[in-house]
A tleap script that builds the chain and sets N, CA, C and O, in Angstrom:
source leaprc.protein.ff14SB
mol = sequence {
  NMET ASP TYR LEU GLY ASP GLU TYR SER ARG
  ILE THR ALA MET HIE VAL ILE THR ARG LYS
  ARG LEU ASN ASP PHE ALA GLU ALA HIE PRO
  GLU SER ARG SER ALA LEU HIE ARG TRP TYR
  HIE LEU LEU LYS SER ARG ASN PHE ASP SER
  PHE ALA ASP LEU ARG GLU ILE PHE PRO GLU
  ALA ASP GLN VAL GLY LYS LEU THR ILE PHE
  ASN VAL GLY GLY ASN LYS VAL ARG LEU ILE
  ALA ALA ILE HIE TYR ASN ARG ARG LYS VAL
  TYR ILE ARG ALA VAL LEU THR HIE GLU GLU
  TYR ASN LYS SER LYS TRP LYS CGLU
}
set mol.1.N position { -18.800 -3.302 0.537 }
set mol.1.CA position { -18.725 -2.347 -0.549 }
set mol.1.C position { -17.261 -2.099 -0.900 }
set mol.1.O position { -16.442 -1.903 -0.003 }
set mol.2.N position { -16.927 -2.102 -2.150 }
set mol.2.CA position { -15.561 -1.912 -2.624 }
set mol.2.C position { -15.363 -0.443 -2.988 }
set mol.2.O position { -15.872 0.017 -4.010 }
set mol.3.N position { -14.628 0.292 -2.160 }
set mol.3.CA position { -14.446 1.721 -2.364 }
set mol.3.C position { -13.315 2.051 -3.321 }
set mol.3.O position { -13.208 3.188 -3.778 }
set mol.4.N position { -12.478 1.088 -3.627 }
set mol.4.CA position { -11.278 1.409 -4.396 }
set mol.4.C position { -11.375 1.061 -5.869 }
set mol.4.O position { -10.421 1.289 -6.614 }
set mol.5.N position { -12.479 0.524 -6.304 }
set mol.5.CA position { -12.672 0.273 -7.720 }
set mol.5.C position { -11.944 -0.945 -8.236 }
set mol.5.O position { -11.113 -1.534 -7.545 }
set mol.6.N position { -12.272 -1.317 -9.476 }
set mol.6.CA position { -11.701 -2.522 -10.050 }
set mol.6.C position { -11.356 -2.324 -11.514 }
set mol.6.O position { -11.086 -3.295 -12.222 }
set mol.7.N position { -11.361 -1.067 -11.986 }
set mol.7.CA position { -11.223 -0.834 -13.418 }
set mol.7.C position { -9.895 -1.267 -14.017 }
set mol.7.O position { -9.824 -1.478 -15.228 }
set mol.8.N position { -8.827 -1.411 -13.213 }
set mol.8.CA position { -7.536 -1.805 -13.761 }
set mol.8.C position { -7.184 -3.258 -13.492 }
set mol.8.O position { -6.067 -3.682 -13.788 }
set mol.9.N position { -8.102 -4.023 -12.944 }
set mol.9.CA position { -7.767 -5.368 -12.472 }
set mol.9.C position { -7.284 -6.300 -13.577 }
set mol.9.O position { -6.566 -7.257 -13.288 }
set mol.10.N position { -7.648 -6.057 -14.817 }
set mol.10.CA position { -7.264 -6.975 -15.892 }
set mol.10.C position { -5.943 -6.600 -16.566 }
set mol.10.O position { -5.402 -7.379 -17.350 }
set mol.11.N position { -5.423 -5.401 -16.259 }
set mol.11.CA position { -4.196 -4.956 -16.920 }
set mol.11.C position { -3.110 -4.623 -15.898 }
set mol.11.O position { -2.306 -3.719 -16.123 }
set mol.12.N position { -3.083 -5.325 -14.809 }
set mol.12.CA position { -2.181 -4.983 -13.722 }
set mol.12.C position { -0.746 -5.378 -13.983 }
set mol.12.O position { -0.454 -6.322 -14.717 }
set mol.13.N position { 0.121 -4.639 -13.369 }
set mol.13.CA position { 1.532 -4.973 -13.376 }
set mol.13.C position { 1.892 -5.662 -12.062 }
set mol.13.O position { 2.517 -6.722 -12.069 }
set mol.14.N position { 1.503 -5.069 -10.941 }
set mol.14.CA position { 1.735 -5.659 -9.631 }
set mol.14.C position { 0.394 -6.183 -9.113 }
set mol.14.O position { -0.649 -5.568 -9.328 }
set mol.15.N position { 0.438 -7.308 -8.438 }
set mol.15.CA position { -0.768 -7.912 -7.878 }
set mol.15.C position { -0.807 -7.608 -6.386 }
set mol.15.O position { 0.072 -8.039 -5.639 }
set mol.16.N position { -1.827 -6.865 -5.949 }
set mol.16.CA position { -1.961 -6.466 -4.548 }
set mol.16.C position { -2.841 -7.466 -3.821 }
set mol.16.O position { -3.967 -7.740 -4.236 }
set mol.17.N position { -2.311 -8.011 -2.725 }
set mol.17.CA position { -3.022 -9.000 -1.918 }
set mol.17.C position { -3.034 -8.473 -0.480 }
set mol.17.O position { -1.947 -8.323 0.077 }
set mol.18.N position { -4.041 -8.212 0.096 }
set mol.18.CA position { -5.418 -8.223 -0.252 }
set mol.18.C position { -5.969 -6.805 -0.233 }
set mol.18.O position { -5.681 -6.027 0.677 }
set mol.19.N position { -6.739 -6.489 -1.212 }
set mol.19.CA position { -7.359 -5.168 -1.305 }
set mol.19.C position { -8.401 -4.970 -0.208 }
set mol.19.O position { -8.769 -3.838 0.105 }
set mol.20.N position { -8.871 -6.055 0.368 }
set mol.20.CA position { -9.863 -5.970 1.446 }
set mol.20.C position { -9.350 -5.117 2.605 }
set mol.20.O position { -10.126 -4.378 3.211 }
set mol.21.N position { -8.071 -5.204 2.920 }
set mol.21.CA position { -7.513 -4.389 4.003 }
set mol.21.C position { -7.619 -2.899 3.673 }
set mol.21.O position { -7.884 -2.079 4.552 }
set mol.22.N position { -7.412 -2.561 2.409 }
set mol.22.CA position { -7.564 -1.167 1.987 }
set mol.22.C position { -9.019 -0.724 2.124 }
set mol.22.O position { -9.308 0.354 2.644 }
set mol.23.N position { -9.917 -1.563 1.656 }
set mol.23.CA position { -11.339 -1.225 1.705 }
set mol.23.C position { -11.838 -1.104 3.137 }
set mol.23.O position { -12.608 -0.198 3.452 }
set mol.24.N position { -11.404 -2.010 4.001 }
set mol.24.CA position { -11.821 -1.961 5.403 }
set mol.24.C position { -11.324 -0.680 6.068 }
set mol.24.O position { -12.067 -0.028 6.802 }
set mol.25.N position { -10.072 -0.322 5.811 }
set mol.25.CA position { -9.523 0.895 6.393 }
set mol.25.C position { -10.246 2.124 5.839 }
set mol.25.O position { -10.564 3.042 6.595 }
set mol.26.N position { -10.507 2.151 4.544 }
set mol.26.CA position { -11.204 3.285 3.923 }
set mol.26.C position { -12.617 3.434 4.466 }
set mol.26.O position { -13.122 4.549 4.604 }
set mol.27.N position { -13.247 2.321 4.771 }
set mol.27.CA position { -14.598 2.390 5.341 }
set mol.27.C position { -14.550 2.967 6.756 }
set mol.27.O position { -15.414 3.758 7.133 }
set mol.28.N position { -13.556 2.579 7.532 }
set mol.28.CA position { -13.420 3.073 8.906 }
set mol.28.C position { -12.877 4.502 8.954 }
set mol.28.O position { -13.146 5.241 9.901 }
set mol.29.N position { -12.112 4.887 7.931 }
set mol.29.CA position { -11.477 6.213 7.868 }
set mol.29.C position { -11.750 6.812 6.490 }
set mol.29.O position { -10.858 6.837 5.641 }
set mol.30.N position { -12.969 7.293 6.257 }
set mol.30.CA position { -13.349 7.766 4.915 }
set mol.30.C position { -12.454 8.867 4.358 }
set mol.30.O position { -12.347 9.014 3.140 }
set mol.31.N position { -11.818 9.632 5.217 }
set mol.31.CA position { -10.940 10.713 4.749 }
set mol.31.C position { -9.701 10.164 4.039 }
set mol.31.O position { -9.016 10.904 3.333 }
set mol.32.N position { -9.411 8.891 4.215 }
set mol.32.CA position { -8.238 8.282 3.583 }
set mol.32.C position { -8.555 7.618 2.240 }
set mol.32.O position { -7.644 7.184 1.534 }
set mol.33.N position { -9.812 7.540 1.892 }
set mol.33.CA position { -10.242 6.793 0.711 }
set mol.33.C position { -9.529 7.220 -0.572 }
set mol.33.O position { -9.018 6.368 -1.299 }
set mol.34.N position { -9.487 8.508 -0.859 }
set mol.34.CA position { -8.883 8.947 -2.132 }
set mol.34.C position { -7.375 8.694 -2.144 }
set mol.34.O position { -6.824 8.335 -3.185 }
set mol.35.N position { -6.706 8.873 -1.020 }
set mol.35.CA position { -5.263 8.616 -0.963 }
set mol.35.C position { -4.966 7.130 -1.153 }
set mol.35.O position { -4.025 6.776 -1.863 }
set mol.36.N position { -5.749 6.267 -0.534 }
set mol.36.CA position { -5.557 4.829 -0.707 }
set mol.36.C position { -5.861 4.410 -2.142 }
set mol.36.O position { -5.167 3.563 -2.705 }
set mol.37.N position { -6.879 4.993 -2.725 }
set mol.37.CA position { -7.235 4.726 -4.119 }
set mol.37.C position { -6.060 5.093 -5.044 }
set mol.37.O position { -5.705 4.333 -5.945 }
set mol.38.N position { -5.476 6.252 -4.806 }
set mol.38.CA position { -4.343 6.703 -5.622 }
set mol.38.C position { -3.155 5.751 -5.452 }
set mol.38.O position { -2.542 5.350 -6.442 }
set mol.39.N position { -2.823 5.384 -4.205 }
set mol.39.CA position { -1.717 4.458 -3.946 }
set mol.39.C position { -1.941 3.140 -4.681 }
set mol.39.O position { -1.041 2.631 -5.349 }
set mol.40.N position { -3.137 2.599 -4.555 }
set mol.40.CA position { -3.468 1.310 -5.169 }
set mol.40.C position { -3.275 1.349 -6.683 }
set mol.40.O position { -2.659 0.453 -7.258 }
set mol.41.N position { -3.796 2.376 -7.317 }
set mol.41.CA position { -3.720 2.438 -8.781 }
set mol.41.C position { -2.321 2.798 -9.284 }
set mol.41.O position { -1.927 2.357 -10.364 }
set mol.42.N position { -1.580 3.575 -8.538 }
set mol.42.CA position { -0.182 3.822 -8.925 }
set mol.42.C position { 0.619 2.524 -8.863 }
set mol.42.O position { 1.414 2.231 -9.756 }
set mol.43.N position { 0.405 1.765 -7.820 }
set mol.43.CA position { 1.145 0.514 -7.653 }
set mol.43.C position { 0.758 -0.508 -8.718 }
set mol.43.O position { 1.624 -1.170 -9.288 }
set mol.44.N position { -0.525 -0.636 -8.983 }
set mol.44.CA position { -1.013 -1.646 -9.923 }
set mol.44.C position { -0.722 -1.307 -11.380 }
set mol.44.O position { -0.760 -2.186 -12.241 }
set mol.45.N position { -0.436 -0.063 -11.656 }
set mol.45.CA position { -0.254 0.331 -13.057 }
set mol.45.C position { 1.200 0.287 -13.520 }
set mol.45.O position { 1.510 0.658 -14.652 }
set mol.46.N position { 2.091 -0.172 -12.633 }
set mol.46.CA position { 3.514 -0.173 -12.987 }
set mol.46.C position { 4.184 -1.487 -12.618 }
set mol.46.O position { 3.690 -2.250 -11.788 }
set mol.47.N position { 5.316 -1.728 -13.254 }
set mol.47.CA position { 6.190 -2.845 -12.885 }
set mol.47.C position { 7.340 -2.272 -12.079 }
set mol.47.O position { 7.984 -1.313 -12.503 }
set mol.48.N position { 7.593 -2.846 -10.940 }
set mol.48.CA position { 8.733 -2.452 -10.120 }
set mol.48.C position { 9.665 -3.652 -10.020 }
set mol.48.O position { 9.255 -4.736 -9.606 }
set mol.49.N position { 10.908 -3.449 -10.399 }
set mol.49.CA position { 11.896 -4.529 -10.341 }
set mol.49.C position { 12.694 -4.524 -9.042 }
set mol.49.O position { 13.348 -5.508 -8.698 }
set mol.50.N position { 12.629 -3.397 -8.322 }
set mol.50.CA position { 13.424 -3.278 -7.102 }
set mol.50.C position { 12.867 -2.152 -6.236 }
set mol.50.O position { 12.002 -1.383 -6.656 }
set mol.51.N position { 13.387 -2.080 -5.023 }
set mol.51.CA position { 13.000 -0.992 -4.126 }
set mol.51.C position { 13.401 0.363 -4.727 }
set mol.51.O position { 12.676 1.347 -4.577 }
set mol.52.N position { 14.533 0.411 -5.393 }
set mol.52.CA position { 14.976 1.655 -6.036 }
set mol.52.C position { 13.956 2.108 -7.088 }
set mol.52.O position { 13.654 3.298 -7.179 }
set mol.53.N position { 13.430 1.178 -7.874 }
set mol.53.CA position { 12.380 1.509 -8.855 }
set mol.53.C position { 11.137 2.040 -8.148 }
set mol.53.O position { 10.540 3.025 -8.583 }
set mol.54.N position { 10.759 1.396 -7.081 }
set mol.54.CA position { 9.576 1.785 -6.311 }
set mol.54.C position { 9.724 3.204 -5.776 }
set mol.54.O position { 8.768 3.980 -5.792 }
set mol.55.N position { 10.921 3.544 -5.302 }
set mol.55.CA position { 11.163 4.874 -4.719 }
set mol.55.C position { 11.042 5.990 -5.752 }
set mol.55.O position { 10.836 7.146 -5.382 }
set mol.56.N position { 11.165 5.669 -7.035 }
set mol.56.CA position { 10.974 6.691 -8.065 }
set mol.56.C position { 9.536 7.200 -8.069 }
set mol.56.O position { 9.294 8.374 -8.351 }
set mol.57.N position { 8.592 6.334 -7.762 }
set mol.57.CA position { 7.174 6.697 -7.730 }
set mol.57.C position { 6.713 7.016 -6.309 }
set mol.57.O position { 5.862 7.882 -6.105 }
set mol.58.N position { 7.276 6.314 -5.335 }
set mol.58.CA position { 6.924 6.483 -3.925 }
set mol.58.C position { 8.177 6.893 -3.145 }
set mol.58.O position { 8.742 6.071 -2.423 }
set mol.59.N position { 8.617 8.141 -3.275 }
set mol.59.CA position { 9.881 8.554 -2.648 }
set mol.59.C position { 9.867 8.496 -1.123 }
set mol.59.O position { 10.932 8.461 -0.507 }
set mol.60.N position { 8.711 8.485 -0.510 }
set mol.60.CA position { 8.613 8.435 0.949 }
set mol.60.C position { 8.637 7.004 1.492 }
set mol.60.O position { 8.635 6.812 2.708 }
set mol.61.N position { 8.660 6.020 0.631 }
set mol.61.CA position { 8.661 4.618 1.081 }
set mol.61.C position { 9.978 4.294 1.779 }
set mol.61.O position { 11.042 4.781 1.396 }
set mol.62.N position { 9.881 3.465 2.807 }
set mol.62.CA position { 11.065 3.034 3.556 }
set mol.62.C position { 11.045 1.521 3.689 }
set mol.62.O position { 9.985 0.895 3.673 }
set mol.63.N position { 12.234 0.944 3.820 }
set mol.63.CA position { 12.330 -0.486 4.091 }
set mol.63.C position { 12.667 -0.678 5.561 }
set mol.63.O position { 13.579 -0.048 6.097 }
set mol.64.N position { 11.903 -1.569 6.206 }
set mol.64.CA position { 12.157 -1.950 7.586 }
set mol.64.C position { 12.234 -3.472 7.575 }
set mol.64.O position { 11.213 -4.158 7.542 }
set mol.65.N position { 13.445 -3.983 7.604 }
set mol.65.CA position { 13.631 -5.416 7.459 }
set mol.65.C position { 13.165 -5.850 6.083 }
set mol.65.O position { 13.608 -5.305 5.073 }
set mol.66.N position { 12.269 -6.834 6.039 }
set mol.66.CA position { 11.734 -7.331 4.767 }
set mol.66.C position { 10.451 -6.626 4.351 }
set mol.66.O position { 9.841 -6.988 3.346 }
set mol.67.N position { 10.042 -5.629 5.112 }
set mol.67.CA position { 8.792 -4.924 4.841 }
set mol.67.C position { 9.050 -3.556 4.242 }
set mol.67.O position { 10.098 -2.948 4.461 }
set mol.68.N position { 8.069 -3.080 3.478 }
set mol.68.CA position { 8.110 -1.729 2.919 }
set mol.68.C position { 7.005 -0.928 3.587 }
set mol.68.O position { 5.862 -1.376 3.669 }
set mol.69.N position { 7.356 0.263 4.064 }
set mol.69.CA position { 6.407 1.142 4.737 }
set mol.69.C position { 6.125 2.318 3.808 }
set mol.69.O position { 7.036 3.029 3.385 }
set mol.70.N position { 4.841 2.506 3.500 }
set mol.70.CA position { 4.407 3.625 2.658 }
set mol.70.C position { 3.722 4.667 3.531 }
set mol.70.O position { 2.910 4.332 4.394 }
set mol.71.N position { 4.054 5.930 3.299 }
set mol.71.CA position { 3.327 7.044 3.906 }
set mol.71.C position { 2.266 7.457 2.893 }
set mol.71.O position { 2.583 7.893 1.786 }
set mol.72.N position { 1.019 7.314 3.282 }
set mol.72.CA position { -0.088 7.573 2.360 }
set mol.72.C position { -0.927 8.724 2.909 }
set mol.72.O position { -1.118 8.840 4.120 }
set mol.73.N position { -1.417 9.557 2.026 }
set mol.73.CA position { -2.329 10.624 2.447 }
set mol.73.C position { -1.659 11.699 3.273 }
set mol.73.O position { -2.186 12.109 4.308 }
set mol.74.N position { -0.503 12.160 2.828 }
set mol.74.CA position { 0.167 13.223 3.566 }
set mol.74.C position { 0.652 12.785 4.929 }
set mol.74.O position { 0.606 13.552 5.891 }
set mol.75.N position { 1.118 11.550 5.010 }
set mol.75.CA position { 1.692 10.998 6.232 }
set mol.75.C position { 0.635 10.687 7.305 }
set mol.75.O position { 0.974 10.523 8.477 }
set mol.76.N position { -0.632 10.606 6.909 }
set mol.76.CA position { -1.697 10.290 7.865 }
set mol.76.C position { -1.937 8.794 7.981 }
set mol.76.O position { -2.462 8.322 8.990 }
set mol.77.N position { -1.555 8.047 6.954 }
set mol.77.CA position { -1.779 6.598 6.911 }
set mol.77.C position { -0.450 5.916 6.637 }
set mol.77.O position { 0.334 6.376 5.808 }
set mol.78.N position { -0.204 4.826 7.332 }
set mol.78.CA position { 0.980 4.002 7.076 }
set mol.78.C position { 0.507 2.667 6.543 }
set mol.78.O position { -0.311 1.988 7.164 }
set mol.79.N position { 1.021 2.304 5.407 }
set mol.79.CA position { 0.680 1.032 4.795 }
set mol.79.C position { 1.934 0.164 4.825 }
set mol.79.O position { 2.984 0.553 4.314 }
set mol.80.N position { 1.811 -1.005 5.425 }
set mol.80.CA position { 2.940 -1.909 5.592 }
set mol.80.C position { 2.737 -3.092 4.664 }
set mol.80.O position { 1.702 -3.757 4.708 }
set mol.81.N position { 3.728 -3.353 3.825 }
set mol.81.CA position { 3.593 -4.414 2.824 }
set mol.81.C position { 4.882 -5.203 2.678 }
set mol.81.O position { 5.981 -4.691 2.889 }
set mol.82.N position { 4.712 -6.460 2.312 }
set mol.82.CA position { 5.834 -7.303 1.900 }
set mol.82.C position { 5.763 -7.374 0.381 }
set mol.82.O position { 4.744 -7.779 -0.179 }
set mol.83.N position { 6.835 -6.983 -0.280 }
set mol.83.CA position { 6.826 -6.931 -1.741 }
set mol.83.C position { 7.799 -7.968 -2.284 }
set mol.83.O position { 8.969 -8.012 -1.901 }
set mol.84.N position { 7.286 -8.799 -3.185 }
set mol.84.CA position { 8.105 -9.790 -3.885 }
set mol.84.C position { 8.217 -9.303 -5.332 }
set mol.84.O position { 7.358 -9.590 -6.166 }
set mol.85.N position { 9.279 -8.570 -5.607 }
set mol.85.CA position { 9.451 -7.940 -6.924 }
set mol.85.C position { 9.532 -8.973 -8.037 }
set mol.85.O position { 8.999 -8.749 -9.124 }
set mol.86.N position { 10.182 -10.086 -7.789 }
set mol.86.CA position { 10.349 -11.106 -8.830 }
set mol.86.C position { 9.023 -11.756 -9.222 }
set mol.86.O position { 8.873 -12.216 -10.354 }
set mol.87.N position { 8.071 -11.797 -8.311 }
set mol.87.CA position { 6.758 -12.388 -8.608 }
set mol.87.C position { 5.676 -11.336 -8.839 }
set mol.87.O position { 4.523 -11.668 -9.113 }
set mol.88.N position { 6.061 -10.066 -8.725 }
set mol.88.CA position { 5.109 -8.957 -8.914 }
set mol.88.C position { 3.947 -9.030 -7.925 }
set mol.88.O position { 2.799 -8.775 -8.291 }
set mol.89.N position { 4.247 -9.379 -6.668 }
set mol.89.CA position { 3.222 -9.509 -5.629 }
set mol.89.C position { 3.479 -8.518 -4.508 }
set mol.89.O position { 4.617 -8.331 -4.077 }
set mol.90.N position { 2.407 -7.882 -4.036 }
set mol.90.CA position { 2.454 -6.969 -2.907 }
set mol.90.C position { 1.467 -7.493 -1.876 }
set mol.90.O position { 0.258 -7.502 -2.107 }
set mol.91.N position { 1.989 -7.926 -0.745 }
set mol.91.CA position { 1.152 -8.462 0.328 }
set mol.91.C position { 0.976 -7.375 1.380 }
set mol.91.O position { 1.928 -7.014 2.072 }
set mol.92.N position { -0.234 -6.858 1.499 }
set mol.92.CA position { -0.501 -5.824 2.490 }
set mol.92.C position { -0.593 -6.487 3.859 }
set mol.92.O position { -1.463 -7.324 4.100 }
set mol.93.N position { 0.307 -6.105 4.745 }
set mol.93.CA position { 0.331 -6.654 6.104 }
set mol.93.C position { -0.572 -5.864 7.036 }
set mol.93.O position { -1.254 -6.438 7.885 }
set mol.94.N position { -0.576 -4.526 6.875 }
set mol.94.CA position { -1.392 -3.676 7.750 }
set mol.94.C position { -1.578 -2.314 7.108 }
set mol.94.O position { -0.732 -1.836 6.353 }
set mol.95.N position { -2.707 -1.704 7.430 }
set mol.95.CA position { -2.963 -0.309 7.084 }
set mol.95.C position { -3.314 0.356 8.408 }
set mol.95.O position { -4.282 -0.026 9.066 }
set mol.96.N position { -2.525 1.350 8.794 }
set mol.96.CA position { -2.635 1.929 10.129 }
set mol.96.C position { -2.681 3.451 10.071 }
set mol.96.O position { -2.167 4.068 9.137 }
set mol.97.N position { -3.302 4.041 11.079 }
set mol.97.CA position { -3.179 5.483 11.240 }
set mol.97.C position { -1.754 5.761 11.707 }
set mol.97.O position { -1.046 4.855 12.146 }
set mol.98.N position { -1.350 6.999 11.610 }
set mol.98.CA position { -0.007 7.377 12.064 }
set mol.98.C position { 0.167 7.024 13.548 }
set mol.98.O position { 1.218 6.533 13.958 }
set mol.99.N position { -0.855 7.273 14.326 }
set mol.99.CA position { -0.806 6.976 15.764 }
set mol.99.C position { -0.661 5.476 16.026 }
set mol.99.O position { 0.138 5.070 16.870 }
set mol.100.N position { -1.421 4.663 15.316 }
set mol.100.CA position { -1.316 3.203 15.475 }
set mol.100.C position { 0.071 2.709 15.087 }
set mol.100.O position { 0.640 1.837 15.743 }
set mol.101.N position { 0.602 3.274 14.022 }
set mol.101.CA position { 1.937 2.884 13.552 }
set mol.101.C position { 2.994 3.180 14.613 }
set mol.101.O position { 3.886 2.367 14.857 }
set mol.102.N position { 2.884 4.342 15.234 }
set mol.102.CA position { 3.867 4.746 16.232 }
set mol.102.C position { 3.896 3.838 17.460 }
set mol.102.O position { 4.888 3.824 18.189 }
set mol.103.N position { 2.845 3.093 17.697 }
set mol.103.CA position { 2.815 2.153 18.838 }
set mol.103.C position { 3.685 0.935 18.581 }
set mol.103.O position { 3.975 0.174 19.504 }
set mol.104.N position { 4.106 0.741 17.330 }
set mol.104.CA position { 5.044 -0.329 16.920 }
set mol.104.C position { 4.547 -1.758 17.107 }
set mol.104.O position { 5.344 -2.691 17.009 }
set mol.105.N position { 3.264 -1.959 17.373 }
set mol.105.CA position { 2.763 -3.337 17.533 }
set mol.105.C position { 2.805 -4.118 16.229 }
set mol.105.O position { 2.790 -5.349 16.243 }
set mol.106.N position { 2.858 -3.413 15.100 }
set mol.106.CA position { 2.913 -4.088 13.792 }
set mol.106.C position { 4.223 -4.839 13.608 }
set mol.106.O position { 4.311 -5.721 12.753 }
set mol.107.N position { 5.251 -4.503 14.402 }
set mol.107.CA position { 6.543 -5.157 14.283 }
set mol.107.C position { 6.566 -6.545 14.923 }
set mol.107.O position { 7.488 -7.327 14.691 }
set mol.108.N position { 5.553 -6.842 15.723 }
set mol.108.CA position { 5.516 -8.126 16.457 }
set mol.108.C position { 5.206 -9.281 15.547 }
set mol.108.O position { 5.138 -10.423 16.001 }
savepdb mol mol.pdb
quit
């Protein structure tokens, strides 16, 4: 079941790969569904040319090496992504609870 909708898929600015990770996390953690939905649609509805542009919409985002870490849902969810601004691609590497993120296994 796709919890995050598809209404903007034909008019996207950024291409998110893969939305399945968002849906799987939302299914396991239903309280995060609306926050993930908001993150997804904010990202897909805009063009970002750089990390500085991204921070205008996502001021809590941080860069860790080549990855971007988003705090989603009031800092309850951490979304880790590799963003290729020149190709307008966002590769979701992991969606984690705050506790899972703090274990740092995502860095391996």
